[in-house]
C-alpha positions in Angstrom: 3.4 -8.6 28.9 1.4 -11.8 28.5 -0.8 -11.5 25.3 -4.5 -11.7 25.8 -5.8 -14.8 24.0 -9.5 -15.0 24.6 -10.8 -18.5 24.9 -14.0 -20.2 26.1 -11.6 -21.8 28.6 -9.8 -18.9 30.2 -7.6 -21.2 32.3 -5.9 -22.5 29.2 -2.3 -21.2 29.1 -1.3 -19.1 26.1 0.7 -21.2 23.6 -0.6 -24.6 24.7 -2.3 -27.1 22.3 -5.8 -26.6 23.6 -8.3 -25.7 20.9 -9.7 -22.2 20.6 -13.5 -21.8 20.7 -15.6 -18.8 20.4 -18.5 -17.3 22.2 -21.9 -19.0 21.8 -23.5 -18.3 18.4 -20.2 -18.2 16.6 -19.4 -20.8 13.9 -16.5 -22.8 15.3 -14.7 -26.0 14.6 -15.0 -29.0 16.9 -12.8 -28.9 20.0 -11.0 -32.0 18.8 -10.2 -30.7 15.3 -6.5 -30.1 14.7 -5.4 -26.5 14.6 -4.8 -25.5 11.0 -2.2 -22.9 11.8 -0.1 -22.4 14.9 2.3 -19.5 15.6 4.6 -20.0 18.5 6.7 -17.2 20.1 7.4 -15.7 16.7 9.6 -12.6 16.3 10.4 -10.9 13.0 11.9 -7.6 12.0 13.7 -5.5 9.4 17.3 -4.3 9.5 17.7 -5.1 13.2 14.4 -3.5 14.2 11.6 -5.8 15.4 8.3 -5.6 13.6 6.5 -8.3 15.7 7.7 -9.7 19.0 6.9 -13.0 20.7 3.7 -13.7 18.8 1.7 -16.8 19.9 -1.7 -17.9 18.7 -3.6 -20.7 17.0 -6.0 -20.5 14.1 -8.6 -23.3 14.1 -9.4 -25.2 10.9 -11.7 -23.2 8.6 -11.8 -20.1 10.7 -12.0 -16.5 9.3 -9.9 -14.0 11.2 -9.6 -10.2 10.8 -6.1 -8.9 11.6 -6.4 -5.4 13.0 -4.0 -2.8 14.3 -2.7 0.7 13.7 -0.3 1.6 10.9 3.1 -0.1 11.5 1.5 -2.7 13.8 3.1 -5.5 11.8 0.0 -6.9 9.9 1.9 -7.2 6.6 4.9 -8.5 8.4 2.9 -11.3 9.9 1.6 -12.3 6.4 5.0 -12.2 4.9 6.3 -14.4 7.7 3.5 -16.9 7.2 4.6 -17.4 3.6 8.3 -17.4 4.2 9.0 -14.0 2.7 10.2 -12.6 6.0 12.6 -14.9 8.0 11.8 -15.7 11.6 14.3 -14.4 14.2 12.8 -16.8 16.7 9.9 -19.1 17.2 8.2 -21.3 14.7 5.1 -21.6 12.5 3.3 -24.9 12.1 0.7 -25.9 9.4 -1.0 -29.2 10.1 1.6 -29.7 12.8 4.5 -29.5 10.3 7.0 -26.6 10.0 6.5 -23.9 7.5 7.5 -25.0 4.0 6.6 -28.6 4.4 3.3 -28.2 2.7 3.6 -27.4 -1.0 1.2 -24.6 -2.1 -0.8 -24.9 1.1 -0.9 -21.1 1.8 -2.0 -18.5 -0.8 -1.1 -14.8 -0.3 -2.8 -11.8 -1.9 -0.5 -8.8 -1.2 -1.5 -5.1 -1.1 -2.0 -3.7 -4.6 0.7 -1.1 -3.9 3.2 -3.8 -3.3 3.0 -5.2 -6.8 4.7 -4.0 -10.0 1.8 -3.9 -12.4 4.0 -3.0 -15.4 5.1 -6.6 -16.0 3.8 -7.6 -19.5 1.4 -10.5 -18.7 -2.2 -11.2 -19.3 -4.9 -11.8 -16.7 -4.9 -15.5 -17.6 -1.1 -15.7 -17.3 -1.3 -14.2 -13.8 -4.0 -16.6 -12.6 -2.1 -19.6 -14.1 0.8 -18.6 -11.8 -1.3 -19.9 -9.0 -0.8 -23.4 -10.5 3.0 -23.2 -10.6 3.5 -24.9 -7.2 1.7 -27.9 -8.6 3.0 -28.0 -12.2 6.5 -26.4 -11.8 7.9 -23.5 -13.8 9.0 -25.5 -16.8 6.0 -27.9 -17.3 3.2 -27.2 -19.6 -0.3 -26.6 -18.0 -2.5 -29.6 -17.9 -6.2 -29.8 -18.6 -6.8 -29.7 -14.8 -4.7 -26.5 -14.6 -6.6 -24.8 -17.3 -9.9 -25.9 -15.7 -8.8 -24.5 -12.3 -7.9 -21.2 -13.9 -11.2 -20.9 -15.8 -13.1 -21.7 -12.7 -11.2 -19.1 -10.7 -11.8 -16.4 -13.4 -15.5 -17.3 -13.4 -15.7 -17.2 -9.6 -14.3 -13.7 -9.6 -16.4 -12.6 -12.6 -13.4 -11.7 -14.7 -13.4 -14.4 -17.4 -14.0 -11.7 -20.1 -10.8 -10.1 -19.0 -8.6 -13.2 -19.5 -6.7 -11.9 -22.5 -6.3 -8.3 -21.2 -2.9 -7.0 -20.0 -2.8 -6.8 -16.2 -1.5 -3.3 -16.2 -4.5 -2.1 -18.2 -7.1 -3.0 -15.6 -8.6 -0.8 -12.8 -7.5 -1.3 -9.3 -10.6 -3.3 -8.4 -10.1 -5.6 -11.4 -6.4 -6.1 -10.5 -7.5 -7.1 -7.0 -9.9 -9.7 -8.4 -7.2 -11.1 -10.6 -5.0 -11.7 -7.6 -7.9 -13.3 -5.8 -8.5 -15.5 -8.8 -4.8 -16.5 -8.8 -5.1 -17.5 -5.1 -8.2 -19.5 -5.8 -6.4 -21.3 -8.7 -3.8 -22.4 -6.2 -6.5 -24.3 -4.2 -5.0 -23.4 -0.8 -5.9 -24.6 2.6 -5.1 -21.1 4.0 -5.7 -17.8 2.3 -4.0 -14.5 3.4 -5.4 -11.2 2.1 -3.6 -8.0 2.9 -6.1 -5.1 3.0 -8.2 -6.4 0.1 -10.9 -3.7 0.8 -8.6 -0.7 0.6 -9.0 1.5 -2.5 -11.2 -0.8 -4.5 -14.7 -0.3 -6.1 -18.0 -1.6 -4.6 -18.1 -4.5 -7.1 -14.8 -5.8 -5.9 -15.8 -5.4 -2.3 -19.0 -7.3 -2.9 -17.1 -10.0 -4.8 -14.6 -10.4 -2.0 -17.3 -10.7 0.6 -19.1 -13.3 -1.5 -15.9 -15.2 -1.8 -15.5 -15.2 1.9 -18.8 -16.9 2.3 -17.9 -19.6 -0.3 -14.5 -20.2 1.5 -16.3 -20.5 4.8 -18.5 -23.3 3.3 -15.4 -25.0 2.0 -13.6 -24.8 5.4 -10.7 -22.8 4.0 -8.9 -20.9 6.7 -8.8 -17.1 5.9 -6.9 -14.2 7.5 -7.6 -10.7 6.2 -5.9 -7.5 7.4 -8.2 -4.6 7.5 -8.6 -1.0 8.8 -12.4 -1.4 8.8 -13.3 -2.2 12.4 -17.0 -2.4 11.6 -16.3 -5.0 8.9 -14.1 -7.0 11.3 -16.8 -6.9 14.0 -19.7 -7.9 11.7 -18.2 -10.4 9.2 -15.4 -12.3 11.1 -15.5 -15.0 13.7 -12.2 -13.9 15.3 -10.2 -10.8 15.5 -6.4 -10.7 16.0 -5.5 -7.3 17.5 -1.8 -6.3 17.0 0.6 -3.6 17.7 4.0 -5.2 17.2 2.8 -7.8 19.7 -0.4 -9.6 20.3 -2.9 -7.4 22.2 -5.9 -9.7 22.0 -7.3 -12.6 20.0 -10.8 -14.0 20.1 -14.4 -13.2 19.1 -14.9 -9.5 18.1 -17.2 -8.6 20.9 -14.6 -9.7 23.5 -11.6 -8.1 21.6 -13.1 -4.7 20.8 -13.3 -3.3 24.3 -12.3 0.2 25.2 -9.2 -0.9 27.1 -7.9 -3.2 24.4 -8.5 -0.6 21.6 -6.7 2.0 23.7 -3.8 -0.4 24.2 -3.6 -1.1 20.5 -4.3 2.4 19.0 -3.0 4.6 21.8 -3.7 8.3 21.1 -5.8 7.4 18.0 -8.7 6.3 20.4 -11.1 9.1 21.2 -13.4 8.8 24.2 -16.8 10.2 23.1 -20.1 10.4 25.1 -21.8 7.9 22.7 -18.9 5.5 22.7 -15.3 5.0 21.4 -14.0 6.3 18.1 -10.8 5.0 16.5 -9.1 7.4 14.1 -6.8 5.3 11.9 -4.8 7.0 9.1 -5.3 4.1 6.6 -6.2 6.7 4.0 -4.2 9.8 2.8 -3.1 11.7 5.8 -5.6 14.5 5.3 -8.5 11.9 5.0 -8.4 9.8 8.2 -10.9 7.1 8.6 -13.0 7.1 11.8 -14.8 4.1 13.2 -17.2 4.3 16.1 -17.9 1.8 18.8 -21.0 2.2 20.8 -22.4 0.1 23.6 -25.7 -0.5 21.9 -24.8 -0.8 18.2 -21.3 -2.2 18.3 -18.9 -1.0 15.6 -20.1 1.2 12.8 -18.8 3.8 10.5 0.8 -18.1 -2.4 3.7 -16.1 -1.5 4.3 -13.9 -4.5 6.4 -16.3 -6.4 5.6 -15.1 -9.9 7.2 -12.5 -12.2 4.5 -10.1 -11.0 6.6 -9.5 -7.9 6.3 -7.1 -4.9 7.6 -3.7 -5.7 9.0 -1.2 -3.1 6.3 -0.4 -0.6 5.2 3.1 -1.3 2.6 3.4 1.5 3.1 5.8 4.4 2.0 3.0 6.7 4.5 0.4 5.6 6.2 -2.0 8.0 9.3 -0.7 9.9 12.4 -0.9 7.8 
């Protein structure tokens, strides 16, 4: 089935080089600006089983995109493919028109907290300095510029006072902010965040949202996977709706329709008199999260290249393996 890529020019064929624009009122790059990230007919999988099939879309320069879909839809697989952790079975990924891997340290990746082994004996400052390794190399001593970038990242995430603390001693929200600081120290063009709002405290949520506004002003391209449909609708210019293939991509108001949500979430979509509710088991199975969509109100309620490496995924909603 042809994926639904929503464009202000509906006649544009999927996968061509035309520039995506949003509905009136959305912040968008100029039509002649180069696409910052292009995914062309990409298929990836695990142990012979596809996780994403024939994915094609373009992310404009400086855009902020919410990646949404049910458990097992391939959101984490997409991010791993974008940083080279998951090999492509077919297709290609272009950054600034060049193949993946040609741009040193261009993409920063903040994985899910559950995918990281927090027992590794390093301090907060050590972890954030790892964001500079792509620039300085593993065996070179940090420069004054490296140390300044780390300090600035720690200050931005309001964790400078934790710099000498062991990473394993921190709360979940503090650990999340450390990894965000590491990504900032990398000074990326593209930032990928895998469920940064799941299981963190209010302070971390607010810090992350404030960071998104700063990155928007700096024209850093951001992709965030989330189960929070209300957040996706209210805070992001574009939504990428997945379920092992591209269901729809475009402004939230045009992606979050009853038909497209039903296609993506299947039996998890409940038809209610006041609108549509999506029940998504992002939380423990006995505590499902429900998000409502009403006609009037809309929705309501670097690759990990360091010693702090991804551990075995312990979530019940992990990618197919």
